[in-house]
SETI-849037 format. One record per atom (N, C-alpha, C): residue number from 1; atom name; x, y, z. Coordinates in pm, whole numbers, plus 50000, padded with zeros to 5 digits. Example, Ala and Ser with C-alpha at 12.3 -4.5 7.8 and 13.67 -1.06 7.14 Angstrom:
<recs>
+-----+------+-------+-------+-------+
!   n ! atom !     u !     v !     w !
+-----+------+-------+-------+-------+
!   1 !    N ! 51319 ! 49431 ! 50780 !
!   1 !   CA ! 51230 ! 49550 ! 50780 !
!   1 !    C ! 51320 ! 49670 ! 50780 !
!   2 !    N ! 51285 ! 49775 ! 50708 !
!   2 !   CA ! 51367 ! 49894 ! 50714 !
!   2 !    C ! 51290 ! 50003 ! 50787 !
+-----+------+-------+-------+-------+
</recs>
This chain:
<recs>
+-----+------+-------+-------+-------+
!   n ! atom !     u !     v !     w !
+-----+------+-------+-------+-------+
!   1 !    N ! 51069 ! 48375 ! 48554 !
!   1 !   CA ! 51195 ! 48309 ! 48580 !
!   1 !    C ! 51230 ! 48327 ! 48728 !
!   2 !    N ! 51266 ! 48220 ! 48791 !
!   2 !   CA ! 51304 ! 48222 ! 48932 !
!   2 !    C ! 51456 ! 48229 ! 48941 !
!   3 !    N ! 51502 ! 48304 ! 49040 !
!   3 !   CA ! 51646 ! 48316 ! 49065 !
!   3 !    C ! 51671 ! 48272 ! 49207 !
!   4 !    N ! 51761 ! 48180 ! 49224 !
!   4 !   CA ! 51794 ! 48130 ! 49357 !
!   4 !    C ! 51875 ! 48236 ! 49431 !
!   5 !    N ! 51837 ! 48258 ! 49556 !
!   5 !   CA ! 51907 ! 48355 ! 49638 !
!   5 !    C ! 51914 ! 48302 ! 49781 !
!   6 !    N ! 51988 ! 48368 ! 49862 !
!   6 !   CA ! 52000 ! 48329 ! 50001 !
!   6 !    C ! 51968 ! 48450 ! 50088 !
!   7 !    N ! 51887 ! 48428 ! 50192 !
!   7 !   CA ! 51856 ! 48535 ! 50286 !
!   7 !    C ! 51881 ! 48486 ! 50428 !
!   8 !    N ! 51899 ! 48578 ! 50517 !
!   8 !   CA ! 51919 ! 48545 ! 50657 !
!   8 !    C ! 51802 ! 48600 ! 50736 !
!   9 !    N ! 51737 ! 48512 ! 50812 !
!   9 !   CA ! 51622 ! 48550 ! 50893 !
!   9 !    C ! 51649 ! 48510 ! 51038 !
!  10 !    N ! 51585 ! 48582 ! 51128 !
!  10 !   CA ! 51595 ! 48542 ! 51268 !
!  10 !    C ! 51518 ! 48412 ! 51288 !
!  11 !    N ! 51557 ! 48339 ! 51389 !
!  11 !   CA ! 51490 ! 48212 ! 51420 !
!  11 !    C ! 51341 ! 48237 ! 51445 !
!  12 !    N ! 51310 ! 48343 ! 51514 !
!  12 !   CA ! 51171 ! 48376 ! 51546 !
!  12 !    C ! 51088 ! 48398 ! 51419 !
!  13 !    N ! 51142 ! 48474 ! 51324 !
!  13 !   CA ! 51070 ! 48500 ! 51199 !
!  13 !    C ! 51052 ! 48370 ! 51121 !
!  14 !    N ! 51155 ! 48289 ! 51114 !
!  14 !   CA ! 51146 ! 48162 ! 51043 !
!  14 !    C ! 51041 ! 48071 ! 51106 !
!  15 !    N ! 51034 ! 48069 ! 51237 !
!  15 !   CA ! 50932 ! 47989 ! 51306 !
!  15 !    C ! 50792 ! 48040 ! 51273 !
!  16 !    N ! 50775 ! 48172 ! 51269 !
!  16 !   CA ! 50644 ! 48229 ! 51233 !
!  16 !    C ! 50607 ! 48194 ! 51089 !
!  17 !    N ! 50705 ! 48199 ! 50999 !
!  17 !   CA ! 50680 ! 48161 ! 50859 !
!  17 !    C ! 50637 ! 48016 ! 50852 !
!  18 !    N ! 50707 ! 47931 ! 50922 !
!  18 !   CA ! 50674 ! 47788 ! 50919 !
!  18 !    C ! 50534 ! 47762 ! 50973 !
!  19 !    N ! 50491 ! 47838 ! 51073 !
!  19 !   CA ! 50356 ! 47820 ! 51128 !
!  19 !    C ! 50249 ! 47866 ! 51030 !
!  20 !    N ! 50281 ! 47964 ! 50945 !
!  20 !   CA ! 50183 ! 48023 ! 50854 !
!  20 !    C ! 50191 ! 47970 ! 50711 !
!  21 !    N ! 50294 ! 47898 ! 50678 !
!  21 !   CA ! 50318 ! 47863 ! 50537 !
!  21 !    C ! 50249 ! 47735 ! 50492 !
!  22 !    N ! 50160 ! 47679 ! 50572 !
!  22 !   CA ! 50095 ! 47553 ! 50535 !
!  22 !    C ! 50009 ! 47565 ! 50410 !
!  23 !    N ! 49966 ! 47686 ! 50374 !
!  23 !   CA ! 49885 ! 47705 ! 50254 !
!  23 !    C ! 49971 ! 47728 ! 50129 !
!  24 !    N ! 50099 ! 47721 ! 50144 !
!  24 !   CA ! 50192 ! 47745 ! 50033 !
!  24 !    C ! 50273 ! 47620 ! 50007 !
!  25 !    N ! 50331 ! 47612 ! 49888 !
!  25 !   CA ! 50410 ! 47494 ! 49852 !
!  25 !    C ! 50545 ! 47489 ! 49921 !
!  26 !    N ! 50595 ! 47605 ! 49961 !
!  26 !   CA ! 50728 ! 47610 ! 50021 !
!  26 !    C ! 50747 ! 47741 ! 50096 !
!  27 !    N ! 50852 ! 47747 ! 50173 !
!  27 !   CA ! 50889 ! 47873 ! 50238 !
!  27 !    C ! 50914 ! 47980 ! 50132 !
!  28 !    N ! 50979 ! 47941 ! 50024 !
!  28 !   CA ! 51011 ! 48037 ! 49918 !
!  28 !    C ! 50885 ! 48101 ! 49862 !
!  29 !    N ! 50783 ! 48018 ! 49837 !
!  29 !   CA ! 50658 ! 48072 ! 49784 !
!  29 !    C ! 50594 ! 48167 ! 49885 !
!  30 !    N ! 50597 ! 48128 ! 50011 !
!  30 !   CA ! 50541 ! 48214 ! 50116 !
!  30 !    C ! 50613 ! 48348 ! 50120 !
!  31 !    N ! 50746 ! 48344 ! 50121 !
!  31 !   CA ! 50825 ! 48467 ! 50130 !
!  31 !    C ! 50806 ! 48552 ! 50005 !
!  32 !    N ! 50796 ! 48491 ! 49888 !
!  32 !   CA ! 50773 ! 48567 ! 49764 !
!  32 !    C ! 50638 ! 48638 ! 49769 !
!  33 !    N ! 50533 ! 48567 ! 49813 !
!  33 !   CA ! 50401 ! 48629 ! 49823 !
!  33 !    C ! 50400 ! 48740 ! 49927 !
!  34 !    N ! 50469 ! 48720 ! 50039 !
!  34 !   CA ! 50477 ! 48824 ! 50142 !
!  34 !    C ! 50550 ! 48947 ! 50088 !
!  35 !    N ! 50657 ! 48925 ! 50014 !
!  35 !   CA ! 50733 ! 49037 ! 49957 !
!  35 !    C ! 50648 ! 49112 ! 49855 !
!  36 !    N ! 50575 ! 49040 ! 49770 !
!  36 !   CA ! 50488 ! 49105 ! 49671 !
!  36 !    C ! 50382 ! 49190 ! 49740 !
!  37 !    N ! 50324 ! 49135 ! 49846 !
!  37 !   CA ! 50221 ! 49207 ! 49920 !
!  37 !    C ! 50278 ! 49333 ! 49983 !
!  38 !    N ! 50396 ! 49322 ! 50042 !
!  38 !   CA ! 50460 ! 49438 ! 50104 !
!  38 !    C ! 50496 ! 49543 ! 49999 !
!  39 !    N ! 50547 ! 49500 ! 49885 !
!  39 !   CA ! 50582 ! 49593 ! 49778 !
!  39 !    C ! 50458 ! 49664 ! 49724 !
!  40 !    N ! 50347 ! 49591 ! 49711 !
!  40 !   CA ! 50222 ! 49653 ! 49666 !
!  40 !    C ! 50174 ! 49756 ! 49768 !
!  41 !    N ! 50190 ! 49725 ! 49895 !
!  41 !   CA ! 50152 ! 49819 ! 50001 !
!  41 !    C ! 50237 ! 49945 ! 49994 !
!  42 !    N ! 50365 ! 49929 ! 49972 !
!  42 !   CA ! 50454 ! 50046 ! 49957 !
!  42 !    C ! 50412 ! 50131 ! 49837 !
!  43 !    N ! 50378 ! 50066 ! 49725 !
!  43 !   CA ! 50336 ! 50139 ! 49605 !
!  43 !    C ! 50207 ! 50216 ! 49632 !
!  44 !    N ! 50112 ! 50153 ! 49703 !
!  44 !   CA ! 49987 ! 50223 ! 49737 !
!  44 !    C ! 50014 ! 50343 ! 49827 !
!  45 !    N ! 50104 ! 50325 ! 49924 !
!  45 !   CA ! 50138 ! 50435 ! 50014 !
!  45 !    C ! 50202 ! 50551 ! 49938 !
!  46 !    N ! 50290 ! 50518 ! 49844 !
!  46 !   CA ! 50354 ! 50622 ! 49763 !
!  46 !    C ! 50250 ! 50695 ! 49677 !
!  47 !    N ! 50158 ! 50620 ! 49617 !
!  47 !   CA ! 50053 ! 50682 ! 49535 !
!  47 !    C ! 49963 ! 50771 ! 49621 !
!  48 !    N ! 49928 ! 50723 ! 49740 !
!  48 !   CA ! 49846 ! 50804 ! 49832 !
!  48 !    C ! 49918 ! 50932 ! 49870 !
!  49 !    N ! 50048 ! 50923 ! 49895 !
!  49 !   CA ! 50127 ! 51041 ! 49931 !
!  49 !    C ! 50129 ! 51141 ! 49816 !
!  50 !    N ! 50149 ! 51092 ! 49693 !
!  50 !   CA ! 50148 ! 51181 ! 49577 !
!  50 !    C ! 50011 ! 51246 ! 49558 !
!  51 !    N ! 49904 ! 51165 ! 49574 !
!  51 !   CA ! 49769 ! 51220 ! 49561 !
!  51 !    C ! 49744 ! 51329 ! 49665 !
!  52 !    N ! 49785 ! 51304 ! 49787 !
!  52 !   CA ! 49766 ! 51402 ! 49893 !
!  52 !    C ! 49844 ! 51531 ! 49865 !
!  53 !    N ! 49964 ! 51517 ! 49811 !
!  53 !   CA ! 50041 ! 51636 ! 49774 !
!  53 !    C ! 49968 ! 51717 ! 49668 !
!  54 !    N ! 49908 ! 51649 ! 49569 !
!  54 !   CA ! 49834 ! 51718 ! 49463 !
!  54 !    C ! 49712 ! 51788 ! 49523 !
!  55 !    N ! 49639 ! 51718 ! 49608 !
!  55 !   CA ! 49521 ! 51778 ! 49671 !
!  55 !    C ! 49561 ! 51900 ! 49754 !
!  56 !    N ! 49665 ! 51885 ! 49835 !
!  56 !   CA ! 49708 ! 51997 ! 49919 !
!  56 !    C ! 49756 ! 52116 ! 49836 !
!  57 !    N ! 49823 ! 52087 ! 49725 !
!  57 !   CA ! 49873 ! 52194 ! 49639 !
!  57 !    C ! 49757 ! 52272 ! 49577 !
!  58 !    N ! 49644 ! 52204 ! 49557 !
!  58 !   CA ! 49529 ! 52266 ! 49493 !
!  58 !    C ! 49414 ! 52292 ! 49590 !
!  59 !    N ! 49438 ! 52281 ! 49718 !
!  59 !   CA ! 49332 ! 52290 ! 49818 !
!  59 !    C ! 49257 ! 52423 ! 49812 !
!  60 !    N ! 49327 ! 52534 ! 49804 !
!  60 !   CA ! 49260 ! 52664 ! 49802 !
!  60 !    C ! 49166 ! 52675 ! 49682 !
!  61 !    N ! 49213 ! 52634 ! 49566 !
!  61 !   CA ! 49129 ! 52639 ! 49445 !
!  61 !    C ! 49009 ! 52546 ! 49458 !
!  62 !    N ! 49032 ! 52424 ! 49507 !
!  62 !   CA ! 48922 ! 52328 ! 49522 !
!  62 !    C ! 48819 ! 52375 ! 49624 !
!  63 !    N ! 48866 ! 52433 ! 49734 !
!  63 !   CA ! 48773 ! 52485 ! 49835 !
!  63 !    C ! 48692 ! 52602 ! 49781 !
!  64 !    N ! 48756 ! 52689 ! 49704 !
!  64 !   CA ! 48684 ! 52802 ! 49644 !
!  64 !    C ! 48577 ! 52753 ! 49548 !
!  65 !    N ! 48608 ! 52651 ! 49469 !
!  65 !   CA ! 48510 ! 52595 ! 49377 !
!  65 !    C ! 48393 ! 52535 ! 49455 !
!  66 !    N ! 48421 ! 52466 ! 49565 !
!  66 !   CA ! 48315 ! 52405 ! 49645 !
!  66 !    C ! 48223 ! 52512 ! 49703 !
!  67 !    N ! 48281 ! 52620 ! 49754 !
!  67 !   CA ! 48199 ! 52729 ! 49808 !
!  67 !    C ! 48115 ! 52790 ! 49697 !
!  68 !    N ! 48171 ! 52807 ! 49581 !
!  68 !   CA ! 48098 ! 52863 ! 49467 !
!  68 !    C ! 47979 ! 52774 ! 49431 !
!  69 !    N ! 47998 ! 52646 ! 49427 !
!  69 !   CA ! 47889 ! 52553 ! 49395 !
!  69 !    C ! 47782 ! 52558 ! 49501 !
!  70 !    N ! 47822 ! 52565 ! 49628 !
!  70 !   CA ! 47724 ! 52570 ! 49736 !
!  70 !    C ! 47641 ! 52696 ! 49731 !
!  71 !    N ! 47697 ! 52804 ! 49679 !
!  71 !   CA ! 47622 ! 52930 ! 49667 !
!  71 !    C ! 47503 ! 52916 ! 49572 !
!  72 !    N ! 47508 ! 52820 ! 49481 !
!  72 !   CA ! 47398 ! 52801 ! 49385 !
!  72 !    C ! 47283 ! 52718 ! 49443 !
!  73 !    N ! 47305 ! 52656 ! 49557 !
!  73 !   CA ! 47200 ! 52572 ! 49616 !
!  73 !    C ! 47088 ! 52657 ! 49674 !
!  74 !    N ! 46968 ! 52608 ! 49662 !
!  74 !   CA ! 46851 ! 52674 ! 49717 !
!  74 !    C ! 46838 ! 52631 ! 49863 !
!  75 !    N ! 46817 ! 52728 ! 49953 !
!  75 !   CA ! 46800 ! 52692 ! 50095 !
!  75 !    C ! 46675 ! 52606 ! 50112 !
!  76 !    N ! 46682 ! 52512 ! 50205 !
!  76 !   CA ! 46565 ! 52426 ! 50232 !
!  76 !    C ! 46471 ! 52490 ! 50330 !
+-----+------+-------+-------+-------+
</recs>
């Protein structure tokens, strides 16, 4: 379902949209796709941040396990 809304953009941004929107049916479609892409990027960044927090929280344990595994390797 589409909901009609109104936004205010600078003239410069609107001109850039118009130059790039030839592959879309309308400015609205272009702006919706741009917003979806930006929102997906934000979600990926948030997930990456959470993953990094988990890794950092467990870094000492993970590093100890890695050293332990390396101790089992036969020297070349």
